[in-house]
ROTI-509256 format. One line per 5 residues: their letters; for each residue z, y, x of N, C-alpha, C, CB. Coordinates in nm, 3 decimals, always signed. Glycine has a CB too. Layout:
BEGIN
a = Z/Y/X/Z/Y/X/Z/Y/X/Z/Y/X; ... .
# end
This chain:
BEGIN
mrvgi = +4.176/+2.467/-1.268/+4.020/+2.463/-1.326/+3.947/+2.499/-1.194/+3.981/+2.585/-1.465; +3.963/+2.621/-1.147/+3.863/+2.653/-1.041/+3.925/+2.558/-0.939/+3.850/+2.822/-0.993; +4.030/+2.498/-0.922/+3.978/+2.369/-0.806/+3.911/+2.243/-0.859/+4.111/+2.303/-0.723; +3.900/+2.229/-0.979/+3.797/+2.087/-0.980/+3.664/+2.180/-1.025/+3.849/+1.931/-1.122; +3.655/+2.267/-1.037/+3.484/+2.339/-1.021/+3.427/+2.332/-0.875/+3.479/+2.525/-1.059 .
maalv = +3.560/+2.398/-0.795/+3.492/+2.369/-0.648/+3.505/+2.269/-0.553/+3.517/+2.455/-0.574; +3.642/+2.159/-0.610/+3.527/+2.000/-0.566/+3.447/+1.971/-0.609/+3.552/+1.877/-0.573; +3.420/+1.977/-0.752/+3.294/+1.895/-0.776/+3.169/+1.994/-0.704/+3.270/+1.866/-0.961; +3.141/+2.118/-0.699/+3.056/+2.183/-0.579/+3.074/+2.103/-0.445/+3.104/+2.342/-0.550; +3.181/+2.084/-0.380/+3.156/+2.052/-0.266/+3.118/+1.900/-0.269/+3.265/+2.090/-0.186 .
afagl = +3.132/+1.856/-0.359/+3.107/+1.697/-0.357/+2.968/+1.651/-0.385/+3.195/+1.626/-0.463; +2.930/+1.765/-0.476/+2.753/+1.794/-0.477/+2.697/+1.832/-0.381/+2.699/+1.889/-0.559; +2.761/+1.893/-0.283/+2.711/+1.991/-0.198/+2.691/+1.851/-0.061/+2.841/+2.153/-0.172; +2.759/+1.761/-0.101/+2.840/+1.609/+0.049/+2.727/+1.550/+0.026/+3.019/+1.467/+0.019; +2.636/+1.549/-0.122/+2.572/+1.439/-0.158/+2.443/+1.465/-0.133/+2.595/+1.399/-0.284 .
laqgt = +2.382/+1.640/-0.134/+2.301/+1.661/-0.088/+2.255/+1.676/+0.031/+2.290/+1.709/-0.127; +2.366/+1.697/+0.116/+2.365/+1.703/+0.281/+2.347/+1.584/+0.313/+2.490/+1.755/+0.360; +2.414/+1.443/+0.216/+2.392/+1.327/+0.325/+2.223/+1.254/+0.284/+2.544/+1.187/+0.304; +2.191/+1.355/+0.194/+2.056/+1.293/+0.115/+2.034/+1.204/+0.006/+1.991/+1.230/+0.191; +2.137/+1.131/-0.026/+2.204/+1.047/-0.132/+2.102/+1.134/-0.250/+2.409/+1.062/-0.143 .
lidlw = +2.153/+1.221/-0.316/+2.043/+1.293/-0.423/+1.874/+1.221/-0.400/+2.037/+1.495/-0.379; +1.861/+1.315/-0.259/+1.707/+1.284/-0.244/+1.642/+1.169/-0.261/+1.667/+1.308/-0.133; +1.748/+1.093/-0.168/+1.699/+0.927/-0.178/+1.699/+0.859/-0.340/+1.825/+0.823/-0.078; +1.787/+0.927/-0.432/+1.813/+0.863/-0.563/+1.651/+0.900/-0.613/+1.962/+0.937/-0.666; +1.617/+1.062/-0.617/+1.527/+1.091/-0.636/+1.395/+1.022/-0.643/+1.540/+1.154/-0.584 .
nlnse = +1.381/+1.005/-0.508/+1.260/+0.929/-0.438/+1.291/+0.771/-0.502/+1.266/+0.938/-0.239; +1.356/+0.684/-0.492/+1.390/+0.578/-0.591/+1.360/+0.551/-0.706/+1.483/+0.573/-0.609; +1.390/+0.705/-0.784/+1.336/+0.713/-0.927/+1.188/+0.716/-0.950/+1.386/+0.833/-0.990; +1.143/+0.817/-0.896/+0.996/+0.872/-0.851/+0.896/+0.690/-0.826/+1.022/+0.996/-0.650; +0.926/+0.674/-0.727/+0.881/+0.472/-0.702/+0.916/+0.338/-0.816/+0.991/+0.405/-0.549 .
kwnln = +1.006/+0.385/-0.861/+0.978/+0.258/-0.992/+0.980/+0.305/-1.074/+1.058/+0.144/-1.027; +0.923/+0.485/-1.124/+0.792/+0.467/-1.253/+0.647/+0.461/-1.166/+0.783/+0.636/-1.383; +0.642/+0.483/-1.021/+0.512/+0.418/-1.019/+0.484/+0.288/-1.012/+0.452/+0.457/-0.933; +0.622/+0.190/-0.985/+0.572/+0.013/-0.982/+0.534/-0.017/-1.141/+0.727/-0.118/-0.924; +0.647/+0.099/-1.218/+0.625/+0.027/-1.366/+0.472/+0.043/-1.391/+0.719/+0.106/-1.503 .
qrysv = +0.421/+0.170/-1.337/+0.279/+0.197/-1.477/+0.175/+0.083/-1.341/+0.184/+0.471/-1.519; +0.197/+0.067/-1.218/+0.150/-0.037/-1.161/+0.147/-0.182/-1.239/+0.219/-0.039/-1.048; +0.254/-0.207/-1.270/+0.258/-0.317/-1.283/+0.198/-0.355/-1.466/+0.406/-0.350/-1.232; +0.223/-0.203/-1.569/+0.121/-0.185/-1.678/-0.001/-0.235/-1.655/+0.101/-0.058/-1.709; -0.081/-0.158/-1.535/-0.206/-0.190/-1.529/-0.233/-0.354/-1.527/-0.258/-0.120/-1.412 .
ttkan = -0.158/-0.397/-1.393/-0.139/-0.538/-1.335/-0.133/-0.647/-1.470/+0.017/-0.541/-1.236; -0.033/-0.610/-1.574/-0.009/-0.718/-1.693/-0.132/-0.709/-1.771/+0.126/-0.688/-1.794; -0.214/-0.610/-1.778/-0.314/-0.573/-1.865/-0.404/-0.682/-1.822/-0.369/-0.423/-1.854; -0.459/-0.684/-1.663/-0.574/-0.680/-1.628/-0.565/-0.845/-1.648/-0.611/-0.600/-1.487; -0.426/-0.905/-1.596/-0.358/-1.054/-1.596/-0.413/-1.140/-1.732/-0.172/-1.038/-1.603 .
edlqs = -0.406/-1.030/-1.836/-0.396/-1.072/-1.977/-0.573/-1.092/-2.024/-0.299/-0.937/-2.077; -0.594/-0.999/-1.962/-0.761/-0.989/-1.974/-0.841/-1.098/-1.896/-0.817/-0.844/-1.912; -0.792/-1.111/-1.751/-0.828/-1.248/-1.692/-0.814/-1.396/-1.760/-0.752/-1.255/-1.578; -0.678/-1.411/-1.796/-0.651/-1.493/-1.897/-0.724/-1.544/-2.074/-0.540/-1.441/-1.902; -0.737/-1.437/-2.073/-0.874/-1.412/-2.223/-0.996/-1.478/-2.142/-0.932/-1.191/-2.282 .
kidqa = -1.037/-1.479/-1.998/-1.134/-1.495/-1.968/-1.171/-1.646/-1.972/-1.142/-1.431/-1.866; -1.041/-1.709/-1.894/-1.035/-1.797/-1.841/-1.013/-1.930/-2.024/-0.909/-1.762/-1.705; -0.959/-1.872/-2.079/-0.904/-1.952/-2.239/-1.095/-1.977/-2.285/-0.772/-1.792/-2.402; -1.163/-1.850/-2.253/-1.332/-1.836/-2.302/-1.390/-1.938/-2.241/-1.421/-1.697/-2.258; -1.365/-1.952/-2.104/-1.438/-2.046/-2.030/-1.396/-2.217/-2.055/-1.414/-1.999/-1.879 .
rssdk = -1.280/-2.237/-2.089/-1.244/-2.355/-2.120/-1.285/-2.390/-2.219/-1.141/-2.375/-2.119; -1.305/-2.322/-2.372/-1.370/-2.334/-2.500/-1.475/-2.388/-2.530/-1.389/-2.245/-2.543; -1.584/-2.282/-2.425/-1.694/-2.218/-2.490/-1.813/-2.275/-2.320/-1.649/-1.995/-2.538; -1.932/-2.338/-2.382/-1.996/-2.351/-2.303/-2.114/-2.243/-2.303/-2.019/-2.470/-2.307; -2.112/-2.204/-2.369/-2.206/-2.049/-2.423/-2.162/-1.945/-2.318/-2.155/-1.974/-2.608 .
figrq = -2.016/-1.921/-2.324/-1.955/-1.812/-2.203/-2.018/-1.863/-2.129/-1.802/-1.794/-2.153; -1.975/-1.939/-2.067/-1.985/-2.012/-1.947/-2.130/-1.963/-1.858/-1.984/-2.177/-1.993; -2.259/-2.056/-1.986/-2.378/-1.950/-1.917/-2.438/-1.861/-1.927/-2.455/-1.968/-1.895; -2.348/-1.774/-2.015/-2.370/-1.645/-1.991/-2.316/-1.557/-1.886/-2.344/-1.599/-2.087; -2.175/-1.614/-1.858/-2.143/-1.552/-1.706/-2.199/-1.610/-1.584/-1.999/-1.557/-1.677 .
arekl = -2.325/-1.715/-1.621/-2.388/-1.765/-1.515/-2.521/-1.662/-1.528/-2.413/-1.936/-1.525; -2.550/-1.634/-1.599/-2.666/-1.574/-1.601/-2.676/-1.424/-1.601/-2.723/-1.621/-1.700; -2.558/-1.338/-1.667/-2.492/-1.254/-1.571/-2.481/-1.206/-1.464/-2.434/-1.266/-1.561; -2.401/-1.303/-1.412/-2.310/-1.293/-1.263/-2.390/-1.350/-1.158/-2.161/-1.382/-1.261; -2.438/-1.431/-1.146/-2.524/-1.495/-1.068/-2.687/-1.493/-1.072/-2.485/-1.608/-1.084 .
dlvkd = -2.711/-1.419/-1.188/-2.899/-1.408/-1.247/-2.968/-1.533/-1.189/-3.009/-1.247/-1.171; -2.863/-1.610/-1.299/-2.964/-1.789/-1.323/-3.015/-1.781/-1.465/-2.845/-1.971/-1.318; -3.127/-1.870/-1.476/-3.189/-1.849/-1.591/-3.250/-1.981/-1.696/-3.290/-1.763/-1.545; -3.257/-2.042/-1.802/-3.241/-2.203/-1.762/-3.372/-2.192/-1.758/-3.167/-2.331/-1.864; -3.455/-2.351/-1.813/-3.563/-2.404/-1.784/-3.658/-2.310/-1.843/-3.571/-2.539/-1.825 .
delvf = -3.644/-2.271/-1.977/-3.718/-2.250/-2.114/-3.736/-2.091/-2.076/-3.618/-2.293/-2.278; -3.669/-2.004/-2.028/-3.664/-1.851/-2.005/-3.789/-1.801/-1.945/-3.547/-1.808/-1.911; -3.845/-1.695/-1.989/-3.964/-1.679/-1.907/-3.850/-1.504/-1.785/-4.166/-1.625/-2.058; -3.888/-1.500/-1.714/-3.833/-1.388/-1.616/-3.900/-1.283/-1.565/-3.792/-1.435/-1.511; -3.887/-1.152/-1.619/-3.983/-1.044/-1.572/-3.914/-0.997/-1.455/-4.013/-0.925/-1.679 .
ifene = -3.967/-0.994/-1.345/-3.955/-0.945/-1.229/-3.999/-0.773/-1.234/-4.043/-1.040/-1.135; -3.989/-0.620/-1.245/-4.046/-0.534/-1.257/-4.019/-0.429/-1.071/-3.994/-0.483/-1.412; -4.089/-0.356/-1.046/-4.070/-0.294/-0.962/-3.990/-0.213/-0.966/-4.144/-0.264/-0.932; -3.911/-0.105/-0.859/-3.859/-0.029/-0.887/-3.992/+0.116/-0.855/-3.719/-0.051/-0.817; -3.931/+0.185/-0.928/-4.042/+0.333/-0.958/-3.994/+0.372/-0.788/-3.978/+0.498/-1.135 .
gssmt = -3.860/+0.368/-0.745/-3.877/+0.543/-0.591/-3.936/+0.424/-0.460/-3.613/+0.666/-0.502; -3.900/+0.287/-0.460/-3.959/+0.184/-0.414/-4.089/+0.180/-0.335/-3.968/+0.119/-0.508; -4.128/+0.152/-0.188/-4.278/+0.142/-0.198/-4.281/+0.013/-0.159/-4.371/+0.241/-0.113; -4.413/-0.062/-0.174/-4.409/-0.218/-0.173/-4.527/-0.220/-0.046/-4.459/-0.307/-0.349; -4.540/-0.147/-0.022/-4.637/-0.124/+0.119/-4.573/-0.153/+0.225/-4.688/+0.016/+0.150 .
ptakr = -4.634/-0.240/+0.318/-4.596/-0.237/+0.485/-4.613/-0.105/+0.583/-4.692/-0.344/+0.556; -4.516/-0.102/+0.606/-4.524/+0.034/+0.760/-4.593/-0.008/+0.857/-4.378/+0.078/+0.852; -4.680/+0.030/+0.952/-4.702/+0.019/+1.045/-4.598/+0.048/+1.119/-4.791/+0.063/+1.061; -4.590/-0.022/+1.295/-4.532/+0.016/+1.375/-4.627/+0.074/+1.476/-4.452/-0.072/+1.406; -4.590/+0.170/+1.556/-4.675/+0.201/+1.655/-4.631/+0.132/+1.805/-4.682/+0.356/+1.657 .
# end
């Protein structure tokens, strides 16, 4: 019995000394991180696929995206441009 326990301890110490256990721990940690990134990427892919499906089936979606992302307007729309409170519209003179 003692010999078996000693053999197990020597084997464990040998694996630890070679770095095998540390490598296994690092690989498990990296696997967990990659699974997290995979989940986030899968969710983003589903969102993009949903937008693609909407764009294929709805002209209203395309028009709304053009107005929001590209600041485009329809011919019959009024556009109001407001000056920012913090900016000054007066030119500065150079000396």
